[in-house]
C-alpha positions as CSV (number, residue, x, y, z in Angstrom):
1,M,-9.3,-13.9,3.0
2,S,-10.9,-12.9,6.3
3,P,-14.5,-11.7,6.4
4,L,-13.3,-8.2,7.4
5,N,-11.0,-8.0,4.3
6,E,-13.8,-9.3,2.1
7,R,-16.1,-6.5,3.3
8,R,-13.3,-4.0,2.7
9,L,-12.8,-5.3,-0.8
10,A,-16.5,-5.1,-1.5
11,Q,-16.5,-1.6,-0.1
12,F,-13.7,-0.6,-2.5
13,R,-15.5,-2.2,-5.5
14,G,-18.6,-0.3,-4.5
15,N,-16.8,3.0,-5.1
16,R,-17.0,2.8,-8.9
17,R,-15.0,5.9,-9.4
18,G,-12.0,4.7,-7.5
19,Y,-12.4,1.1,-8.7
20,Y,-12.3,2.0,-12.4
21,S,-9.6,4.6,-11.8
22,L,-7.4,1.9,-10.4
23,F,-7.7,-0.2,-13.5
24,L,-7.2,2.8,-15.8
25,F,-4.1,3.8,-13.9
26,L,-2.7,0.3,-13.8
27,G,-3.4,-0.1,-17.6
28,L,-1.5,3.1,-18.4
29,F,1.3,2.1,-16.1
30,V,1.7,-1.3,-17.6
31,I,1.8,0.2,-21.1
32,S,4.5,2.6,-20.0
33,L,6.6,-0.3,-18.5
34,F,6.9,-1.7,-22.0
35,A,7.7,1.7,-23.5
36,E,10.7,0.3,-25.5
37,F,8.2,-1.9,-27.3
38,V,5.7,0.9,-27.8
39,A,7.9,3.9,-28.8
40,N,11.3,3.3,-30.1
41,D,13.4,4.0,-33.2
42,K,14.8,0.5,-33.0
43,P,13.0,-2.5,-34.5
44,I,11.3,-5.0,-32.1
45,L,12.3,-7.8,-34.5
46,M,14.5,-7.8,-37.6
47,Y,15.2,-10.5,-40.1
48,H,18.5,-10.0,-41.9
49,Q,20.8,-12.3,-43.9
50,G,18.8,-15.3,-42.8
51,E,19.0,-14.5,-39.0
52,L,16.6,-12.9,-36.5
53,Y,17.7,-9.9,-34.5
54,M,16.1,-8.0,-31.6
55,P,17.6,-4.5,-31.6
56,V,15.1,-3.3,-29.0
57,L,16.8,-5.6,-26.4
58,F,20.3,-6.1,-27.8
59,T,22.9,-3.8,-29.3
60,Y,24.4,-4.7,-32.7
61,S,27.1,-2.8,-34.6
62,E,26.6,-1.8,-38.2
63,Q,29.5,-4.1,-39.2
64,E,27.7,-7.1,-37.7
65,L,24.7,-6.3,-39.9
66,G,26.9,-6.0,-43.1
67,G,27.5,-2.3,-42.9
68,E,30.7,-0.2,-42.6
69,L,30.9,1.5,-39.2
70,P,31.7,-0.2,-35.9
71,I,28.9,1.7,-34.1
72,E,25.2,1.0,-33.5
73,P,23.3,1.9,-36.7
74,M,20.3,4.2,-37.0
75,Y,17.6,1.8,-38.1
76,T,15.4,4.6,-39.4
77,E,18.1,5.8,-41.8
78,P,17.4,5.1,-45.5
79,Y,20.8,3.5,-45.8
80,M,20.1,0.9,-43.1
81,Q,16.6,0.2,-44.3
82,A,17.9,-0.3,-47.9
83,L,20.7,-2.6,-46.6
84,V,18.1,-4.8,-44.9
85,R,15.6,-4.7,-47.7
86,D,18.3,-5.6,-50.4
87,N,19.2,-8.7,-48.5
88,G,15.6,-9.9,-48.4
89,G,15.1,-8.9,-44.8
90,W,12.4,-6.9,-43.0
91,M,12.0,-4.8,-39.8
92,L,9.1,-4.9,-37.3
93,M,9.0,-1.4,-35.9
94,P,7.1,-0.3,-32.7
95,P,3.7,1.5,-33.1
96,I,5.5,4.8,-32.5
97,P,8.8,4.5,-34.4
98,F,10.5,7.3,-32.5
99,S,12.5,7.3,-29.2
100,Y,12.4,9.9,-26.5
101,K,16.1,10.9,-26.9
102,N,16.6,11.1,-30.7
103,A,15.2,13.9,-32.9
104,D,13.4,13.2,-36.2
105,R,15.9,14.4,-38.8
106,Y,13.4,14.0,-41.6
107,I,10.7,16.2,-40.2
108,E,8.9,18.2,-42.9
109,T,8.3,21.4,-40.9
110,S,10.3,23.4,-38.4
111,A,10.4,22.3,-34.8
112,P,8.3,22.2,-32.7
113,A,6.1,20.5,-35.4
114,P,2.3,20.3,-34.9
115,P,0.5,17.0,-34.5
116,S,0.3,15.0,-37.7
117,A,0.0,11.4,-38.9
118,R,3.8,11.1,-38.4
119,H,3.9,12.6,-34.9
120,W,0.5,12.1,-33.2
121,L,1.2,14.8,-30.5
122,G,3.7,16.8,-32.5
123,T,7.4,17.3,-31.5
124,D,9.2,19.5,-29.1
125,D,11.6,22.4,-30.0
126,S,14.4,19.9,-30.7
127,G,12.3,17.7,-33.0
128,K,11.8,14.8,-30.5
129,D,8.4,13.0,-30.6
130,T,6.1,14.4,-27.9
131,L,4.2,11.1,-27.4
132,A,7.3,9.1,-27.0
133,R,8.7,11.5,-24.4
134,L,5.3,11.4,-22.7
135,I,5.2,7.6,-22.4
136,Y,8.8,7.5,-21.0
137,G,8.2,10.4,-18.7
138,F,5.0,8.9,-17.3
139,R,6.9,5.7,-16.5
140,L,9.8,7.6,-14.9
141,S,7.4,9.7,-12.8
142,V,5.4,6.8,-11.5
143,L,8.4,4.6,-10.7
144,F,10.1,7.5,-9.0
145,G,6.9,8.3,-7.0
146,I,6.4,4.7,-6.0
147,T,10.0,4.3,-4.8
148,L,9.8,7.6,-2.9
149,T,6.5,6.6,-1.3
150,I,7.8,3.2,-0.1
151,I,11.0,4.6,1.4
152,S,9.4,7.7,3.0
153,S,6.5,5.5,4.4
154,M,9.0,3.1,6.0
155,I,10.8,6.1,7.7
156,G,7.5,7.8,8.7
157,V,6.0,4.6,10.2
158,C,9.2,3.8,12.2
159,V,9.4,7.3,13.6
160,G,5.7,7.5,14.4
161,A,5.7,4.0,16.0
162,V,8.7,4.9,18.3
163,Q,7.2,8.1,19.4
164,G,3.8,6.7,20.1
165,Y,4.9,3.5,21.8
166,F,7.5,4.9,24.2
167,G,5.8,8.3,24.8
168,G,7.1,10.6,27.5
169,R,10.4,12.4,26.7
170,V,10.9,10.3,23.5
171,D,7.6,11.5,22.1
172,L,8.1,15.1,23.3
173,V,11.6,15.5,21.8
174,G,10.6,13.6,18.7
175,Q,7.5,15.7,18.1
176,R,9.4,19.0,18.5
177,L,12.1,17.8,16.0
178,V,9.4,16.8,13.5
179,E,7.7,20.2,13.9
180,I,11.0,22.0,13.3
181,W,11.8,19.8,10.3
182,S,8.3,20.2,8.8
183,G,8.5,24.0,9.2
184,L,11.5,24.3,6.8
185,P,10.8,25.7,3.3
186,I,11.1,22.4,1.5
187,L,10.9,23.6,-2.1
188,L,13.4,26.3,-1.5
189,L,15.9,23.9,0.2
190,L,15.4,21.4,-2.7
191,I,16.2,24.1,-5.2
192,I,19.3,25.2,-3.3
193,L,20.6,21.6,-2.9
194,A,19.8,20.8,-6.5
195,S,21.8,23.8,-7.7
196,L,24.9,22.7,-5.8
197,V,25.1,19.2,-7.2
198,K,24.4,17.8,-10.7
199,P,21.1,16.1,-10.1
200,N,20.2,12.6,-11.2
201,V,17.4,10.2,-10.3
202,F,19.0,8.7,-7.2
203,W,20.3,12.0,-5.9
204,L,16.8,13.5,-6.2
205,L,15.3,10.5,-4.6
206,G,17.6,10.9,-1.6
207,I,16.9,14.6,-1.3
208,L,13.1,14.2,-1.5
209,T,13.2,11.4,1.0
210,L,14.5,13.8,3.6
211,F,11.2,15.7,3.5
212,S,8.6,13.2,2.4
213,W,8.3,11.0,5.5
214,M,6.7,13.6,7.8
215,P,3.0,13.3,6.8
216,L,2.8,9.8,8.1
217,V,4.4,10.4,11.5
218,S,1.4,12.1,13.1
219,V,-1.0,9.5,11.8
220,V,1.0,6.5,13.0
221,R,1.9,8.2,16.3
222,A,-1.8,8.7,17.1
223,E,-2.7,5.1,16.2
224,V,0.1,3.7,18.3
225,L,-0.7,6.0,21.3
226,R,-4.2,4.6,21.2
227,T,-3.2,0.9,20.6
228,R,-0.4,0.7,23.2
229,N,-2.9,0.7,26.1
230,F,-5.0,-2.2,24.8
231,E,-5.3,-5.3,26.9
232,Y,-3.5,-7.6,24.4
233,V,-0.5,-5.2,24.4
234,R,-0.3,-5.2,28.2
235,A,-0.6,-9.0,28.1
236,A,2.3,-9.2,25.7
237,K,4.4,-7.0,27.9
238,S,3.6,-9.2,31.0
239,M,4.7,-12.3,29.0
240,G,8.1,-10.7,28.5
241,I,7.9,-10.0,24.8
242,S,10.4,-7.4,23.7
243,D,9.3,-3.9,22.7
244,L,10.3,-4.5,19.1
245,G,8.2,-7.6,19.0
246,I,5.2,-5.9,20.4
247,I,5.5,-3.0,18.0
248,V,5.9,-5.3,14.9
249,R,3.3,-7.9,15.8
250,H,0.6,-6.1,17.8
251,V,0.9,-2.3,17.4
252,L,1.8,-1.6,13.7
253,P,-0.9,-3.8,12.1
254,N,-3.5,-1.5,13.6
255,A,-1.6,1.6,12.4
256,M,-1.2,0.1,8.8
257,V,-4.9,0.8,8.1
258,A,-4.5,4.5,8.5
259,T,-1.1,4.4,6.7
260,L,-2.5,2.7,3.6
261,T,-5.1,5.5,3.1
262,F,-2.3,8.0,2.9
263,L,-0.1,6.2,0.3
264,P,-2.0,7.4,-2.9
265,F,-1.8,10.9,-1.7
266,I,1.9,10.6,-0.9
267,L,2.5,9.2,-4.3
268,S,0.7,12.1,-6.0
269,G,2.7,14.5,-3.9
270,A,5.9,12.9,-5.0
271,V,5.0,13.1,-8.7
272,T,4.0,16.7,-8.2
273,M,7.3,17.6,-6.5
274,L,9.4,15.9,-9.2
275,T,7.4,17.7,-11.9
276,A,7.8,21.0,-10.2
277,L,11.6,20.6,-9.9
278,D,11.9,19.6,-13.5
279,F,9.7,22.5,-14.6
280,L,12.0,24.9,-12.7
281,G,15.1,23.3,-14.2
282,F,16.4,21.8,-10.9
283,G,15.3,18.2,-11.5
284,L,16.5,15.4,-13.8
285,P,19.4,16.0,-16.1
286,A,18.8,17.7,-19.5
287,G,17.3,15.3,-22.0
288,S,15.6,13.1,-19.6
289,P,11.9,12.3,-20.3
290,S,9.9,14.3,-17.8
291,L,6.4,15.8,-17.4
292,G,7.9,18.9,-15.9
293,E,10.3,19.3,-18.8
294,L,7.3,19.0,-21.2
295,L,5.5,21.7,-19.3
296,A,8.6,23.9,-19.5
297,Q,8.6,23.3,-23.2
298,G,5.0,24.5,-23.4
299,K,5.8,27.6,-21.4
300,A,8.8,28.4,-23.7
301,N,6.8,27.7,-26.9
302,I,3.5,29.5,-26.4
303,H,2.9,29.3,-30.1
304,S,2.9,25.5,-29.9
305,P,0.0,24.9,-27.5
306,W,0.1,21.1,-28.0
307,L,3.2,20.9,-25.7
308,G,1.7,22.6,-22.7
309,L,-1.8,21.0,-23.2
310,T,-0.2,17.5,-23.4
311,G,1.7,17.9,-20.2
312,F,-1.2,19.5,-18.4
313,F,-3.8,16.9,-19.3
314,T,-1.4,14.0,-18.6
315,L,-0.4,15.4,-15.2
316,G,-4.1,16.3,-14.4
317,L,-5.3,12.8,-15.4
318,M,-2.5,11.1,-13.4
319,L,-3.2,13.0,-10.2
320,T,-7.0,12.7,-10.6
321,L,-6.8,9.0,-10.8
322,L,-4.5,8.8,-7.8
323,I,-6.8,10.9,-5.7
324,F,-9.9,8.8,-6.7
325,I,-8.0,5.7,-5.8
326,G,-7.0,7.2,-2.5
327,E,-10.5,8.1,-1.7
328,A,-11.7,4.6,-2.5
329,V,-9.0,3.1,-0.3
330,R,-9.9,5.5,2.5
331,D,-13.6,4.6,2.4
332,A,-12.8,0.9,2.2
333,L,-10.7,1.0,5.3
334,D,-13.0,3.3,7.2
335,P,-14.3,1.2,10.1
336,R,-17.5,3.2,10.3
337,R,-18.4,2.5,6.7
338,T,-17.4,-1.2,7.1
339,M,-19.6,-1.6,10.2
340,A,-22.4,0.2,8.5
341,A,-22.2,-2.2,5.6
342,V,-22.3,-5.2,8.0
343,Y,-25.3,-3.7,9.8
344,H,-27.1,-3.1,6.5
345,D,-26.5,-6.7,5.5
């Protein structure tokens, strides 16, 4: 690692709020990645008739397990549990023995049920475990946001680099088009487009990508406009290196510093946009685990405050952690702070 990057890393660690926020966010994200092993109505491991099964990863029919029906069994049903127990077997269930998509048919109160030892954060109005839907919804939101951030960043960096490097009419025309595109009512257009086609994750990703690349254009363009007149760029031109080679090797590395500081904020904006669309009913298909759907459940069931509070605190915590991480990255990559730290040493 170069001395400059070591100073940047030390500067990032010095921001305790952002440093610990990164570890907390990564911890929550890693847990959500293994959601099937944390919240599921299928056993992680099952011993039955002298053999080991992993229903959490593989699908078995009831007939394969000694039952009667040629379909996948409900492992939480008393019949299935008695079938395994009578054959000297056992089931290792996840810590939360409920899935995000199946309702609890043995709930003792009317849905939405309040928090209890059986459902730690209660259930929604269809009897589905709130904590299970929260874990799966958190994973979906973060993965969606990361994917959207990567794709939109690539587009924004390319457009900003082309405008800044070539300048002139290319920059003038490109800047006017970006200004027109950024002036469109994004949320309204997203609602109109989502109402015309049955939405899914990939379709929403494509729509949001159309409007999520613009914040980076101005930043990259300004950095490239400044960098293209440096001596080493002129030397590369005089040596006959192609424009693409100069942009990739010499210009973009300088623009990446400013780009990286924006990534956590773009990620938080992507999560917020997906949540807003789900809340309004124009997002993911019905039944999908979503933070916006959880907030909509809280709005529709005012008498069940645990639904709205769960969605609110989860979304608030997620966005707060991302903002703290973004501030720490920005401070670590700020050349004035880095040079001040060098001077102080």
